[in-house]
C-alpha positions as CSV (number, residue, x, y, z in Angstrom):
1,M,-19.2,-0.8,-1.1
2,N,-18.8,-0.9,2.6
3,I,-15.0,-1.4,2.6
4,D,-14.7,-1.8,6.4
5,L,-17.3,-4.5,6.4
6,E,-15.7,-6.3,3.4
7,L,-12.2,-6.3,4.7
8,G,-12.0,-5.3,8.3
9,G,-12.3,-6.8,11.8
10,I,-9.0,-8.8,11.5
11,S,-5.6,-8.4,13.1
12,R,-3.6,-8.2,9.7
13,P,-0.1,-8.5,11.1
14,M,2.7,-7.0,9.1
15,L,5.1,-9.4,7.2
16,R,8.3,-7.6,8.3
17,L,7.2,-6.5,11.7
18,P,4.5,-8.8,13.1
19,E,4.6,-7.1,16.5
20,A,3.9,-3.7,15.0
21,L,0.5,-2.2,14.1
22,N,-0.5,-1.7,10.5
23,L,-2.5,1.5,10.0
24,A,-4.4,1.5,6.7
25,P,-5.9,5.0,6.1
26,T,-3.6,7.5,4.5
27,G,-3.8,11.3,4.2
28,A,-3.1,13.2,1.0
29,R,0.5,13.4,2.3
30,L,0.7,11.8,5.7
31,W,0.8,8.0,6.5
32,A,2.2,5.6,9.0
33,T,4.5,2.8,7.8
34,W,3.9,1.2,11.2
35,L,2.8,2.1,14.8
36,D,3.8,0.9,18.2
37,R,1.3,-1.0,20.4
38,T,1.0,2.0,22.7
39,P,-1.5,4.9,23.0
40,G,-0.8,7.8,20.6
41,F,1.1,7.9,17.3
42,S,4.6,6.5,17.7
43,G,6.4,4.2,15.2
44,R,7.4,5.3,11.8
45,I,5.3,8.1,10.3
46,D,5.9,9.6,6.9
47,Y,5.1,12.8,5.0
48,I,5.0,13.0,1.2
49,H,8.0,10.6,1.0
50,K,9.6,8.3,3.5
51,C,11.1,10.3,6.5
52,N,10.6,8.0,9.5
53,I,9.2,10.4,12.0
54,P,9.4,8.3,15.3
55,S,6.5,10.0,17.1
56,L,3.9,12.6,16.6
57,F,2.5,12.4,20.1
58,T,2.2,9.9,23.1
59,I,-0.6,9.5,25.6
60,S,0.4,8.4,29.1
61,F,-1.5,7.9,32.4
62,A,-0.4,8.7,36.0
63,G,-1.8,5.3,37.0
64,G,0.8,3.4,35.0
65,T,1.4,2.0,31.5
66,P,-1.5,0.3,29.8
67,D,-1.2,-3.3,28.7
68,Y,-1.8,-4.0,25.1
69,R,-4.7,-6.6,24.9
70,G,-5.3,-6.9,21.1
71,H,-6.5,-5.0,18.1
72,K,-8.7,-5.0,15.0
73,W,-7.6,-3.7,11.7
74,Y,-10.0,-1.9,9.4
75,P,-9.3,-0.1,6.1
76,S,-10.5,3.2,7.7
77,R,-8.9,2.8,11.2
78,L,-7.2,0.7,13.9
79,E,-9.0,-0.3,17.1
80,V,-6.6,-1.2,19.9
81,E,-7.6,-2.5,23.3
82,Y,-5.7,-1.9,26.5
83,S,-6.2,-2.5,30.2
84,L,-4.8,-0.6,33.2
85,N,-5.7,-1.0,36.9
86,G,-8.9,-3.0,35.9
87,V,-10.0,-0.4,33.4
88,E,-10.6,-1.4,29.8
89,V,-9.7,1.2,27.2
90,L,-10.4,1.2,23.4
91,E,-8.2,3.4,21.2
92,T,-9.3,4.3,17.7
93,K,-6.4,5.5,15.5
94,F,-6.7,7.0,12.0
95,I,-5.2,9.5,9.6
96,T,-7.6,11.9,7.8
97,W,-7.3,12.9,4.2
98,D,-6.2,16.4,5.3
99,D,-3.2,14.9,7.1
100,V,-4.3,14.8,10.7
101,A,-3.3,11.9,12.9
102,V,-6.1,11.3,15.4
103,S,-6.3,9.1,18.5
104,V,-9.6,8.6,20.3
105,L,-9.4,6.7,23.6
106,E,-12.7,5.6,25.3
107,V,-13.0,4.0,28.7
108,R,-15.1,0.9,28.1
109,G,-15.1,-0.7,31.5
110,G,-14.2,0.3,35.0
111,S,-13.8,3.7,36.7
112,P,-11.9,6.3,34.6
113,G,-10.3,7.8,37.7
114,R,-8.3,4.6,38.2
115,L,-6.2,5.5,35.1
116,G,-4.9,8.7,36.7
117,N,-4.5,11.9,34.9
118,A,-3.8,11.6,31.2
119,T,-0.9,13.5,29.5
120,V,-0.6,14.1,25.8
121,S,3.1,14.8,25.0
122,S,4.8,15.8,21.8
123,D,8.3,17.1,20.8
124,L,6.8,18.4,17.6
125,D,4.0,20.8,18.6
126,G,4.6,24.2,17.1
127,R,7.7,23.2,15.3
128,S,8.7,23.1,11.6
129,L,11.2,20.5,10.4
130,D,13.1,20.0,7.2
131,L,12.1,16.4,6.1
132,Q,13.1,14.4,3.1
133,S,10.4,16.0,1.1
134,G,10.9,19.6,2.3
135,R,9.6,21.7,5.2
136,A,6.7,20.6,7.3
137,A,4.9,22.3,10.2
138,F,3.3,20.4,13.2
139,A,0.5,21.2,15.5
140,V,-0.8,19.1,18.4
141,A,-4.1,19.5,20.3
142,S,-6.2,17.4,22.7
143,R,-9.3,17.4,24.8
144,G,-10.8,15.3,27.6
145,G,-9.1,12.8,29.9
146,P,-10.1,10.8,33.0
147,G,-8.8,13.0,35.7
148,P,-11.0,14.1,38.6
149,T,-14.0,14.8,36.3
150,G,-14.3,11.2,35.3
151,N,-14.3,12.0,31.5
152,R,-14.5,8.7,29.6
153,V,-13.1,10.1,26.2
154,I,-9.7,11.5,25.3
155,V,-9.1,12.9,21.8
156,A,-5.5,13.8,20.7
157,A,-4.4,14.9,17.3
158,C,-1.4,16.1,15.3
159,A,-1.7,17.9,12.0
160,V,1.1,18.2,9.5
161,A,1.1,20.9,6.8
162,D,3.3,23.3,4.8
163,E,2.3,26.3,7.0
164,P,1.9,26.5,10.8
165,E,-1.4,28.3,10.4
166,T,-2.9,25.5,8.3
167,A,-1.6,22.8,10.8
168,H,-3.1,24.7,13.7
169,R,-6.5,25.2,12.1
170,R,-6.8,21.6,11.1
171,V,-5.8,20.1,14.4
172,Q,-8.2,22.3,16.3
173,E,-11.0,21.3,14.0
174,W,-10.5,17.6,14.5
175,A,-9.7,17.7,18.2
176,S,-12.8,19.7,18.9
177,D,-15.1,17.5,16.8
178,P,-17.7,15.8,19.1
179,D,-17.2,12.5,17.2
180,P,-14.1,12.6,15.0
181,A,-14.0,8.9,14.4
182,S,-17.4,8.7,12.9
183,R,-16.7,11.8,10.8
184,H,-13.5,10.3,9.4
185,Q,-15.2,7.0,8.7
186,R,-17.9,8.8,6.6
187,E,-15.2,10.7,4.7
188,Y,-13.1,7.7,4.1
189,A,-16.1,5.7,2.9
190,S,-17.1,8.4,0.4
191,W,-14.2,7.4,-1.9
192,F,-15.7,3.8,-2.1
193,A,-19.3,4.9,-2.5
194,E,-19.2,5.2,-6.3
195,V,-16.9,2.2,-6.9
196,P,-18.5,-0.3,-9.2
197,T,-19.9,-3.4,-7.5
198,F,-19.0,-6.9,-8.5
199,H,-20.5,-10.2,-7.2
200,C,-20.1,-13.7,-8.5
201,S,-20.2,-17.3,-7.4
202,D,-16.5,-17.3,-6.4
203,P,-15.9,-15.9,-2.9
204,W,-12.2,-15.5,-3.6
205,I,-12.9,-13.1,-6.5
206,N,-15.5,-11.2,-4.5
207,K,-13.1,-10.5,-1.7
208,M,-10.3,-9.6,-4.1
209,W,-12.6,-7.1,-5.8
210,A,-12.9,-5.2,-2.5
211,Y,-9.2,-5.5,-1.7
212,R,-8.0,-4.2,-5.0
213,W,-10.1,-1.1,-4.6
214,F,-8.6,-0.7,-1.2
215,L,-5.2,-1.0,-2.8
216,L,-5.9,2.0,-4.9
217,R,-7.1,4.1,-2.0
218,R,-4.1,3.0,0.1
219,N,-1.7,4.2,-2.5
220,L,-3.5,7.4,-3.5
221,A,-1.6,10.6,-2.7
222,D,-1.8,14.3,-3.4
223,P,1.5,15.9,-2.5
224,C,0.7,19.3,-4.1
225,R,4.3,20.1,-4.1
226,D,6.9,20.9,-6.9
227,N,7.2,18.0,-9.2
228,L,4.1,16.3,-7.8
229,R,1.5,19.1,-8.0
230,Q,-1.3,16.7,-9.1
231,S,-2.8,13.7,-7.4
232,L,-1.3,10.3,-8.3
233,F,-0.8,6.7,-7.0
234,Y,2.4,5.5,-5.4
235,E,3.6,2.0,-6.0
236,G,3.9,1.3,-2.3
237,R,4.3,2.9,1.1
238,G,8.0,2.4,1.9
239,L,7.9,-0.8,4.0
240,K,11.1,-1.9,2.3
241,M,13.2,1.0,3.5
242,S,15.2,1.1,6.7
243,D,13.7,2.4,9.9
244,H,16.5,4.9,11.0
245,P,14.6,8.0,12.5
246,F,14.5,10.9,10.1
247,N,17.0,9.1,7.8
248,P,15.5,6.2,5.8
249,G,17.7,4.2,3.5
250,G,17.1,2.0,0.5
251,W,14.9,2.1,-2.5
252,E,11.7,4.1,-2.1
253,F,8.4,3.2,-3.6
254,S,6.4,6.1,-2.2
255,K,7.0,8.3,-5.3
256,L,5.9,8.4,-8.9
257,I,7.5,5.4,-10.6
258,T,6.9,5.2,-14.4
259,F,7.2,1.4,-14.4
260,G,3.9,1.0,-12.4
261,T,2.0,4.0,-13.9
262,P,0.3,2.1,-16.7
263,F,-1.3,-0.2,-14.2
264,H,-2.4,2.7,-12.1
265,L,-4.2,4.2,-15.1
266,L,-5.8,0.9,-16.2
267,E,-7.1,0.1,-12.7
268,S,-8.2,3.6,-11.7
269,R,-10.1,4.3,-15.0
270,W,-13.0,2.2,-13.6
271,H,-13.5,4.6,-10.7
272,P,-15.9,7.5,-11.7
273,D,-13.2,10.0,-10.7
274,P,-10.4,10.0,-13.3
275,A,-8.4,12.9,-11.6
276,P,-5.7,10.8,-10.0
277,G,-4.9,8.9,-13.2
278,R,-4.9,12.1,-15.2
279,G,-2.8,13.8,-12.5
280,E,-0.2,11.1,-12.5
281,V,0.5,11.6,-16.2
282,L,0.4,15.4,-15.9
283,N,3.1,15.3,-13.3
284,L,5.3,13.4,-15.7
285,A,4.4,15.5,-18.7
286,R,5.2,18.7,-17.0
287,H,8.6,17.5,-15.8
288,I,10.1,15.8,-18.8
289,G,13.9,15.6,-18.7
290,D,16.3,17.6,-20.8
291,D,17.0,14.4,-22.7
292,G,13.4,14.2,-23.7
293,L,12.7,11.2,-21.5
294,L,10.2,10.8,-18.6
295,P,11.9,10.2,-15.3
296,S,10.3,8.8,-12.2
297,L,9.6,11.7,-9.8
298,F,10.1,12.7,-6.2
299,A,8.5,16.0,-5.1
300,H,11.9,17.7,-5.1
301,G,13.8,15.6,-7.7
302,T,13.9,12.8,-10.3
303,S,14.7,9.1,-10.1
304,Q,15.4,6.3,-12.5
305,I,14.1,6.2,-16.1
306,L,12.3,2.9,-16.8
307,I,10.6,1.3,-19.8
308,H,6.8,1.7,-19.7
309,F,3.6,1.7,-21.7
310,I,2.1,5.0,-20.3
311,P,0.9,6.5,-23.7
312,W,-1.1,3.3,-24.4
313,A,-2.6,3.2,-20.9
314,A,-3.4,7.0,-21.1
315,W,-5.3,6.3,-24.2
316,Q,-7.3,3.6,-22.5
317,L,-8.1,6.0,-19.7
318,H,-9.2,8.6,-22.2
319,L,-11.6,6.2,-23.9
320,V,-13.4,5.7,-20.6
321,H,-13.3,9.3,-19.4
322,P,-12.7,11.5,-22.5
323,D,-10.8,14.8,-22.0
324,G,-9.5,16.5,-25.1
325,A,-7.6,19.2,-23.2
326,W,-5.8,16.6,-21.1
327,L,-4.8,14.7,-24.3
328,R,-3.5,18.0,-25.9
329,E,-1.3,18.7,-23.0
330,I,0.2,15.2,-22.5
331,A,0.7,14.2,-26.2
332,P,3.8,16.3,-26.9
333,P,5.9,15.1,-23.9
334,L,4.7,11.5,-24.4
335,A,5.7,11.7,-28.0
336,A,9.1,13.3,-27.1
337,D,9.8,10.4,-24.7
338,L,9.2,7.8,-27.4
339,L,11.3,9.6,-30.1
340,S,14.1,10.3,-27.6
341,L,14.2,6.6,-26.7
342,L,14.6,5.7,-30.4
343,K,17.1,8.4,-31.0
344,D,19.4,7.6,-28.1
345,Y,18.9,3.8,-27.6
346,D,18.4,2.4,-31.0
347,S,21.9,2.7,-32.4
348,D,21.3,0.2,-35.3
349,T,18.0,2.0,-36.2
350,D,16.1,-1.3,-36.3
351,F,13.3,0.1,-34.1
352,L,14.2,-2.3,-31.3
353,P,15.5,-0.2,-28.4
354,E,18.6,-1.4,-26.6
355,I,18.2,-1.7,-22.8
356,D,21.6,-1.3,-21.1
357,L,22.0,-2.4,-17.5
358,H,24.6,0.3,-17.0
359,S,22.8,3.2,-18.7
360,I,20.1,5.6,-17.7
361,I,17.3,3.4,-19.1
362,G,16.3,0.6,-16.9
363,T,14.3,-2.5,-17.8
364,G,12.6,-2.6,-14.4
365,K,13.2,-6.3,-14.4
366,E,16.6,-6.8,-12.9
367,F,18.7,-9.9,-13.1
368,Q,17.0,-11.5,-16.1
369,P,19.1,-14.5,-17.2
370,S,19.2,-13.1,-20.8
371,F,21.9,-10.6,-19.7
372,W,24.1,-13.5,-18.5
373,W,23.9,-15.8,-21.5
374,T,26.9,-16.4,-23.8
375,P,27.3,-18.9,-26.7
376,D,29.4,-21.0,-24.3
377,G,26.7,-21.0,-21.5
378,F,25.7,-18.8,-18.7
379,E,28.1,-16.6,-16.7
380,T,27.3,-16.6,-13.0
381,D,29.0,-13.5,-11.6
382,P,25.9,-11.3,-10.8
383,R,28.0,-8.1,-10.9
384,E,29.4,-8.6,-14.4
385,P,26.8,-9.6,-17.0
386,P,28.4,-10.5,-20.4
387,N,25.4,-8.9,-22.2
388,P,24.9,-5.6,-20.4
389,K,23.0,-4.4,-23.5
390,L,20.1,-6.3,-25.1
391,E,17.2,-5.6,-27.4
392,R,14.4,-6.7,-25.1
393,V,11.0,-8.2,-26.0
394,D,9.2,-6.2,-23.3
395,A,10.8,-2.9,-24.3
396,A,10.0,-3.4,-28.0
397,C,6.4,-4.3,-27.2
398,Y,5.9,-1.3,-24.9
399,L,7.3,0.9,-27.6
400,H,4.9,-0.5,-30.2
401,M,1.9,0.0,-27.8
402,N,3.0,3.5,-27.2
403,A,3.5,4.4,-30.9
404,A,0.1,2.9,-31.8
405,A,-1.5,4.8,-29.0
406,L,0.2,8.1,-30.0
407,S,-1.1,7.6,-33.5
408,L,-4.6,7.3,-32.1
409,I,-4.1,10.2,-29.8
410,Y,-2.9,12.5,-32.5
411,G,-5.7,11.3,-34.8
412,C,-8.2,12.3,-32.0
413,L,-6.5,15.7,-31.9
414,Q,-6.8,15.9,-35.7
415,D,-3.0,16.1,-36.2
416,V,-2.9,13.9,-39.3
417,E,0.9,14.3,-39.8
418,Q,1.8,13.2,-36.3
419,S,-0.7,10.4,-36.4
420,E,0.8,9.0,-39.5
421,T,4.4,9.4,-38.1
422,F,3.6,7.2,-35.1
423,R,1.6,4.8,-37.2
424,E,4.6,4.2,-39.3
425,I,6.9,3.8,-36.3
426,A,4.4,1.2,-34.9
427,G,4.5,-0.6,-38.2
428,R,8.3,-0.7,-38.2
429,I,8.4,-2.1,-34.6
430,H,5.7,-4.6,-35.5
431,S,7.8,-6.0,-38.4
432,A,11.1,-6.0,-36.4
433,V,9.6,-8.0,-33.5
434,L,8.1,-10.6,-35.8
435,T,11.1,-11.0,-38.1
436,R,13.9,-10.9,-35.5
437,M,12.5,-11.9,-32.1
438,W,10.3,-14.8,-33.1
439,D,11.9,-18.2,-32.8
440,Q,9.9,-20.7,-34.9
441,D,11.7,-23.8,-33.6
442,L,11.2,-22.9,-29.9
443,R,7.9,-21.1,-30.6
444,F,8.8,-18.2,-28.4
445,F,9.7,-14.5,-28.7
446,R,13.3,-14.0,-27.5
447,D,15.6,-11.1,-26.5
448,L,18.4,-10.2,-28.9
449,T,22.1,-9.5,-28.4
450,P,23.5,-6.4,-30.2
451,D,24.5,-8.6,-33.1
452,H,20.9,-9.9,-33.3
453,T,21.6,-13.4,-31.9
454,R,18.4,-14.7,-30.3
455,V,19.1,-15.5,-26.6
456,P,17.9,-19.0,-25.8
457,V,16.1,-17.9,-22.6
458,M,12.3,-18.1,-22.3
459,S,11.4,-15.0,-20.2
460,V,7.8,-14.5,-19.2
461,V,7.9,-11.2,-21.2
462,G,8.0,-13.5,-24.3
463,F,4.2,-13.5,-24.2
464,D,4.0,-9.7,-24.5
465,P,3.7,-9.5,-28.3
466,F,0.1,-10.6,-27.9
467,M,-0.7,-7.9,-25.4
468,A,0.9,-5.4,-27.8
469,G,-1.2,-6.6,-30.8
470,I,1.9,-7.8,-32.7
471,A,1.7,-11.6,-32.6
472,G,-0.8,-13.4,-34.9
473,E,-2.6,-16.7,-35.1
474,E,0.5,-18.4,-36.3
475,H,2.1,-17.7,-33.0
476,L,-0.6,-19.2,-30.8
477,G,1.6,-22.2,-30.1
478,I,3.6,-20.1,-27.6
479,F,0.9,-20.7,-25.0
480,E,1.6,-24.4,-24.8
481,H,4.6,-23.3,-22.7
482,L,2.2,-22.2,-20.0
483,S,1.0,-25.8,-19.5
484,N,4.5,-27.3,-19.5
485,P,5.5,-28.3,-15.9
486,R,9.2,-27.9,-16.8
487,E,8.6,-24.4,-18.0
488,F,5.9,-22.0,-16.8
489,A,3.3,-24.3,-15.2
490,S,4.5,-23.6,-11.6
491,A,2.3,-24.2,-8.7
492,Y,1.9,-20.5,-8.1
493,P,1.9,-18.5,-11.4
494,L,3.9,-17.4,-13.3
495,P,7.7,-17.8,-12.9
496,S,9.6,-14.9,-14.5
497,V,11.7,-17.3,-16.5
498,S,11.2,-20.8,-17.7
499,M,12.0,-23.2,-14.8
500,D,14.3,-25.2,-17.1
501,C,16.7,-22.2,-17.4
502,P,20.0,-22.9,-15.7
503,L,19.8,-19.6,-13.8
504,F,16.3,-20.2,-12.6
505,A,15.8,-19.8,-8.8
506,A,12.5,-19.7,-7.0
507,D,13.6,-17.4,-4.2
508,A,15.6,-14.1,-4.3
509,R,19.0,-15.8,-5.2
510,F,20.9,-15.3,-8.3
511,A,23.6,-17.9,-9.1
512,G,23.2,-19.0,-5.5
513,E,23.7,-15.6,-4.0
514,H,21.3,-13.2,-2.4
515,I,22.7,-10.4,-4.5
516,K,20.0,-7.9,-3.3
517,G,19.2,-9.5,0.0
518,E,16.8,-12.3,0.8
519,H,13.8,-10.1,-0.1
520,G,15.5,-8.4,-3.1
521,C,14.1,-7.8,-6.6
522,V,15.3,-10.5,-9.1
523,W,13.6,-11.7,-12.3
524,N,15.3,-15.1,-12.7
525,G,12.4,-17.1,-11.4
526,P,10.2,-15.4,-8.8
527,T,6.6,-14.8,-9.6
528,W,5.6,-11.2,-10.2
529,P,2.0,-9.9,-10.2
530,F,3.3,-7.4,-12.8
531,T,3.9,-10.1,-15.4
532,N,0.9,-12.2,-14.3
533,S,-1.1,-9.1,-15.4
534,T,0.6,-8.7,-18.8
535,V,0.2,-12.4,-19.6
536,L,-3.5,-12.2,-18.7
537,M,-3.7,-9.1,-20.9
538,S,-2.2,-11.2,-23.7
539,L,-4.6,-14.0,-23.2
540,A,-7.6,-11.6,-23.2
541,E,-6.3,-10.2,-26.5
542,V,-6.1,-13.7,-27.9
543,S,-9.7,-14.3,-26.8
544,R,-10.9,-11.1,-28.5
545,R,-9.0,-11.5,-31.8
546,F,-9.1,-15.2,-32.3
547,G,-12.6,-16.4,-31.4
548,H,-12.1,-17.1,-27.7
549,R,-9.1,-19.3,-28.2
550,H,-7.3,-20.2,-25.0
551,D,-10.1,-19.0,-22.8
552,H,-9.4,-21.9,-20.5
553,L,-5.9,-20.6,-19.9
554,F,-7.2,-17.1,-19.1
555,A,-9.7,-18.6,-16.6
556,D,-7.1,-20.8,-15.0
557,L,-4.5,-18.1,-14.7
558,L,-6.9,-15.5,-13.3
559,G,-8.1,-17.9,-10.7
560,R,-4.6,-18.9,-9.6
561,Y,-3.3,-15.3,-9.7
562,T,-6.3,-14.3,-7.5
563,R,-5.5,-17.1,-4.9
564,L,-1.8,-16.1,-5.0
565,M,-2.7,-12.7,-3.5
566,Y,-4.1,-14.2,-0.3
567,R,-1.6,-14.5,2.5
568,D,-1.1,-18.1,3.6
569,G,-4.2,-19.0,1.6
570,D,-6.4,-17.2,4.1
571,I,-9.5,-15.7,2.4
572,A,-9.6,-13.1,5.3
573,L,-6.1,-11.8,4.4
574,P,-5.9,-10.5,0.8
575,D,-2.5,-8.8,0.4
576,V,-0.4,-8.3,-2.8
577,V,3.4,-8.0,-2.5
578,E,6.0,-7.3,-5.1
579,H,7.0,-10.9,-5.9
580,Y,6.5,-14.5,-4.7
581,N,8.2,-17.9,-4.7
582,P,6.5,-19.7,-7.7
583,L,7.0,-23.2,-6.1
584,T,5.6,-22.4,-2.6
585,G,3.6,-19.2,-3.1
586,A,5.4,-17.6,-0.2
587,P,6.0,-13.8,-0.4
588,I,9.6,-12.9,-1.2
589,S,9.0,-9.2,-0.8
590,Q,7.8,-7.7,2.4
591,E,6.4,-4.6,0.7
592,E,2.7,-5.1,1.5
593,D,-0.2,-3.6,-0.5
594,Y,2.1,-3.1,-3.5
595,F,0.7,-1.6,-6.6
596,H,2.4,-2.3,-9.9
597,S,-0.1,-4.8,-11.3
598,S,-3.6,-5.0,-12.5
599,W,-6.6,-7.1,-11.5
600,I,-9.7,-5.0,-11.5
601,D,-9.1,-4.1,-15.2
602,L,-8.7,-7.9,-16.0
603,V,-12.1,-8.6,-14.4
604,V,-13.9,-5.7,-16.1
605,T,-12.4,-6.1,-19.6
606,G,-11.7,-9.9,-19.5
607,L,-14.1,-11.8,-17.3
608,A,-17.0,-9.4,-17.8
609,G,-15.7,-8.5,-21.3
610,L,-16.3,-4.8,-21.4
611,Q,-14.4,-3.3,-24.3
612,V,-14.4,0.4,-24.9
613,G,-13.5,2.1,-28.2
614,E,-13.9,5.6,-29.7
615,G,-17.6,6.2,-29.4
616,T,-18.4,2.5,-29.2
617,A,-18.4,-0.3,-26.7
618,A,-18.9,-4.0,-26.7
619,V,-19.4,-6.8,-24.2
620,D,-17.7,-10.1,-24.8
621,P,-17.1,-12.0,-21.6
622,I,-14.4,-14.7,-21.2
623,P,-16.0,-17.8,-19.6
624,C,-14.4,-18.4,-16.3
625,G,-16.5,-21.3,-14.9
626,L,-18.7,-19.1,-12.8
627,D,-22.3,-19.8,-12.1
628,Y,-23.0,-16.1,-12.3
629,F,-21.5,-12.6,-12.1
630,D,-23.0,-9.2,-11.7
631,L,-20.9,-6.1,-12.5
632,D,-22.8,-2.8,-11.9
633,G,-22.0,0.9,-11.7
634,V,-19.2,1.1,-14.3
635,V,-19.1,4.6,-15.7
636,V,-18.0,5.0,-19.3
637,R,-18.3,8.4,-20.9
638,G,-20.8,9.4,-18.2
639,R,-23.0,6.4,-18.9
640,R,-23.6,3.7,-16.2
641,I,-23.2,0.2,-17.4
642,R,-24.3,-3.1,-15.8
643,I,-23.2,-6.5,-17.1
644,A,-24.7,-9.7,-15.6
645,W,-24.3,-13.4,-16.5
646,R,-26.1,-16.4,-15.1
647,D,-25.7,-20.0,-16.0
648,L,-29.0,-21.6,-17.1
649,R,-28.7,-24.2,-14.3
650,A,-27.4,-22.2,-11.4
651,G,-27.1,-18.7,-10.0
652,P,-29.5,-16.4,-8.0
653,D,-33.1,-16.2,-9.0
654,D,-33.1,-12.4,-9.3
655,L,-30.8,-12.6,-12.4
656,E,-32.2,-13.7,-15.7
657,P,-30.4,-16.7,-17.2
658,G,-27.8,-15.8,-19.9
659,L,-26.0,-12.5,-20.5
660,S,-27.8,-9.1,-19.8
661,V,-26.4,-5.6,-20.4
662,W,-28.0,-2.4,-19.1
663,V,-27.0,1.2,-19.9
664,D,-28.3,3.9,-17.6
665,G,-30.7,1.4,-16.0
666,R,-32.3,0.4,-19.4
667,L,-31.8,-3.1,-20.8
668,A,-29.6,-2.8,-23.8
669,A,-29.0,-6.4,-24.8
670,R,-29.8,-9.9,-23.7
671,S,-28.4,-13.2,-24.9
672,E,-28.8,-16.8,-23.7
673,S,-25.0,-17.4,-24.3
674,P,-22.1,-15.1,-23.4
675,A,-21.8,-14.0,-27.0
676,R,-20.4,-10.6,-28.1
677,V,-22.8,-7.7,-27.8
678,E,-22.2,-4.4,-29.5
679,L,-23.2,-1.2,-27.8
680,G,-23.6,2.3,-29.2
681,L,-22.3,4.4,-26.4
682,P,-22.1,8.1,-27.1
683,A,-21.2,10.4,-24.2
684,S,-24.1,11.4,-21.8
685,E,-25.5,14.8,-22.2
């Protein structure tokens, strides 16, 4: 995949700061939240975590200040055009994976001498600073410049590292490279070289395929420090925080947040390199809390504990890229996390954990109306929920998924006793969800108060029991709510609560108040890619278990979810944010390129139908109204898989009509219809 060709060549203005420059490439530790429209690297630059470094270096000219004329954004770089005294200058800015910020200025028209002597200035060269994430050393170097020699190229760079010697070595290497921009573009492109390819008859899906892979690379990090010794994916890059130099404020997404980790594992498992997904779980497993729970992690500390389905997602990663040693290391802390949750947050021992807004355990879904319901109606004071403690449907489903996965993990590790323990726990949760949370009259799964009263609120997490493998055929009527225009059939899917709820609001208000600001996180109505993903996972499970029932709902939701992630409906501007207005599709959050959802996994396992088990695999596509699709280069247990479908009446001539599946370049199956195909898929030699 040529990611620059697929996504680049546009201006891509930032939602929060449209006059700033949006730099896409990130280093293992270094990135820019935004840059000024001036030569050099000034704006807000960050290292490991948000720290708001205002400038690494500036480039000035004796002939005056260049005028900004425009820019083009690419995943690998920024190209910025300036003019000064009739001279046209192109600046290419980028950050390398080894944490060097580089600026290459080229004189494109006019006499270089008219610019005057160039000066590269920095207050950081040779210094070490204590940043939010610890100590960092800076080194700056440059070469070239117009001056009297008429040189047409200037290269300036700043390296950031733990040790001054490392920073100095790296900056000299990049500043002296005869063509650093081309070198960087080759290195950046290498991550995408082995990404599976996907093409179909829908251009919106094609573009989103490229963008969602960019999203992984944008949020890939390798801090190599303290709690974060292994590579991982961040949820975001800190656009939501304040801009105070060296003192950011607000909630930080540039860290390991357990809430989003499952989606990081599901999406990244389709890249041939499983190291970041494995690393993210290892970071957590090696820093379990004294209470036995898995906290979110900074390099130098911990953060909130949130409900998650990490063991289940880790098992899915293992099925695609088996690693017994990794399983053996992560299994005990993942098991301890589940058992500690039951011990400390299931006071009535009914296997339905209690999520308390005021306790250490967080739902990750703030301001759900269920917490404000009483038998007399809804309270409206956002600061004082009458039900601060609930048995939540999502928490119970995640717990079931994790217990079932741990049973399989311990079975794989040949620990029969532990496998049976978690199988029994999963069974108890399964029974409790069905008997206590299912409302037959409403045909919906509902949260419970501590006295086991079902809360009459339809939250979007009510569909989760299908994703968790709990709900059965007798519960399929729940999906009629997706088509009801008074409930979940919003113009832009899916509202986080039924639109007929008295506390429903499409924007970031709760009971008429922006309790967390106009861009704040609330789950009383706004559309979240997180829950679009889980509902699609539920619909895919329905298709697999119940003979392709409700496939039309999967196809419709996948298509509308895909369109939601294009800014202003512009196919040139794919961009996923945290949450949206379900009535207008407008972004509520300004945290761009936000990663706590899935989409690649839904295309691979749902649309293309690839299902991976222990030593087996199957292909069972969900029809999505496409004339054709062609998914190639998916690596499963070291084998390369290609899946293609072409409608008999349409599609490209180089694809055979019907469904075709290849393994390692050899045709393994062909069918005229998109019927289920079983594959024997042992690991490659």
